[in-house]
C-alpha positions in Angstrom: 67.4 80.1 31.9 65.7 83.1 32.2 64.3 84.8 35.8 60.5 84.1 34.9 61.0 80.9 33.5 62.9 80.6 36.7 60.4 81.0 39.2 57.8 79.2 37.1 59.4 76.3 37.2 60.4 76.5 40.7 57.3 78.4 42.4 55.1 75.5 40.2 57.2 72.5 41.5 56.6 73.9 45.0 53.3 74.6 44.5 52.6 70.8 42.8 54.5 69.0 46.6 50.7 70.0 48.1 48.9 67.3 45.6 46.1 70.1 44.9 45.9 70.8 40.9 47.4 74.2 39.7 43.5 75.1 38.9 42.3 74.4 42.2 41.5 77.5 42.9 40.7 79.0 39.6 36.7 80.0 40.8 37.9 81.5 43.6 39.5 84.4 45.7 43.9 84.1 46.0 46.1 86.3 48.0 50.1 86.1 48.6 51.4 88.2 51.2 55.1 89.3 49.5 55.1 88.3 45.9 58.4 89.5 45.3 58.9 91.3 41.8 57.4 87.5 40.2 55.5 85.4 43.3 53.6 81.8 43.3 50.1 84.0 42.5 51.8 84.4 38.8 51.2 81.0 38.0 48.0 79.8 40.3 45.1 80.6 38.4 42.2 82.4 40.6 38.9 84.3 39.7 40.2 87.4 41.7 44.0 87.7 42.7 45.7 90.1 44.7 49.6 90.3 45.7 51.0 92.8 48.3 54.8 93.6 47.8 55.9 96.8 49.5 57.8 97.3 46.6 55.5 96.7 43.9 55.1 99.5 42.6 59.0 99.6 41.2 58.5 96.2 40.8 55.3 96.7 38.3 58.1 99.0 36.4 61.0 97.4 35.9 58.9 93.7 35.7 55.8 94.4 33.6 55.8 92.2 31.0 56.5 89.6 33.4 53.1 91.0 35.7 50.1 89.7 35.0 47.2 92.5 34.0 44.8 89.8 35.6 46.6 90.5 39.5 45.9 93.4 41.4 49.2 94.1 43.1 48.9 96.0 46.6 52.2 97.9 47.9 50.6 99.7 51.1 49.4 97.4 54.4 46.8 98.9 54.8 45.5 97.9 51.7 45.6 94.2 52.7 42.9 94.9 55.5 40.6 96.5 53.2 40.7 93.0 51.2 37.9 90.5 51.6 38.7 87.3 52.9 40.2 85.2 50.6 40.0 81.1 49.9 43.6 80.5 48.9 46.5 82.3 50.8 50.2 82.3 50.0 53.3 83.3 51.9 56.6 82.3 50.0 59.8 83.1 52.2 58.8 86.2 53.9 58.4 85.9 57.5 61.8 85.8 58.3 62.8 88.6 56.0 60.1 91.1 58.2 61.3 92.9 61.3 58.1 91.0 62.7 57.0 87.5 62.0 54.5 86.8 64.2 53.1 90.1 63.2 52.8 89.4 59.4 52.0 85.7 60.2 48.7 87.2 62.0 48.1 89.5 58.9 49.0 86.9 56.1 46.2 83.9 58.2 43.8 86.9 59.1 43.5 87.4 55.0 42.4 83.8 54.8 38.6 82.5 55.5 37.9 80.0 57.9 38.2 76.6 56.3 40.2 78.1 53.5 44.0 76.8 52.0 47.3 78.0 52.5 50.8 77.5 51.2 53.4 78.8 53.5 57.4 78.8 53.3 59.8 79.9 55.1 63.6 79.1 55.7 64.2 78.0 59.7 67.5 78.1 61.4 68.8 75.4 63.9 71.4 75.8 66.6 75.1 75.0 65.6 74.3 76.7 62.1 76.1 79.9 62.3 74.9 82.7 59.6 77.1 85.9 58.9 76.1 89.4 59.7 74.8 90.0 56.0 72.3 87.4 56.4 71.2 88.3 59.8 70.7 91.9 58.7 68.7 90.7 55.3 66.4 87.9 57.4 66.0 90.1 61.0 63.1 87.2 62.1 64.8 84.4 62.1 62.3 81.1 63.0 63.1 77.8 64.3 61.0 74.6 62.6 59.6 74.5 66.4 58.6 78.1 66.5 56.5 77.6 62.9 54.7 74.5 63.5 54.0 76.0 66.8 52.5 79.5 65.3 50.7 77.4 62.5 48.8 74.2 64.6 47.3 77.6 66.6 45.4 78.2 63.4 45.0 75.3 61.5 44.2 71.9 62.2 45.2 70.2 59.2 48.3 70.6 57.3 51.3 69.1 56.1 55.2 70.0 55.9 58.0 69.6 54.1 61.3 70.4 56.3 64.7 69.8 54.3 67.4 67.5 56.5 70.4 69.6 55.1 71.0 73.3 55.1 71.1 75.5 52.8 74.3 77.7 51.9 73.3 80.0 54.2 72.8 77.1 56.4 69.0 77.5 56.4 66.4 74.9 56.1 63.5 75.0 53.7 60.3 74.5 55.4 57.1 74.3 53.6 53.7 73.7 54.7 50.4 73.6 53.2 46.7 73.2 54.4 43.2 74.1 55.3 42.9 77.3 58.3 41.0 76.1 61.4 37.3 76.8 61.3 37.4 78.9 64.3 
């Protein structure tokens, strides 16, 4: 299976766990923080779509045939601050890859309108599950389930989540949350 089809199947199946229709946000504005070469935003319809990744200039050359012309790709962090507040925000497998998960979490939720929807995924860690040195370099901000739940409870009154019971090969636990940002 090629990369695009794999991403489409994986991202769509994760999105559909929310119970939302794939076109729920078709008349609204969507933002994805950390879209990678082909993110979830490629498969969710929206009136306006914005996707940030610091490597977007590179990805736009390497994956230009896979990316949508209807999405505005951003590669400068300052561009995020100039975006309008969106109706739906996506942050999939990003926070633990940054040097400051709390800062990026704040930037992500600041981009969503009060009452707007979000879908966030992060691979969490647990005590007693060792990680390799290489994996630690790739994930400089490891987060525990309890930390992520605490962060979310401060910005969202209503959210659901899924947490894997078994670790991945890298001893991480898939965590995904979705819901609505608080009105305040």
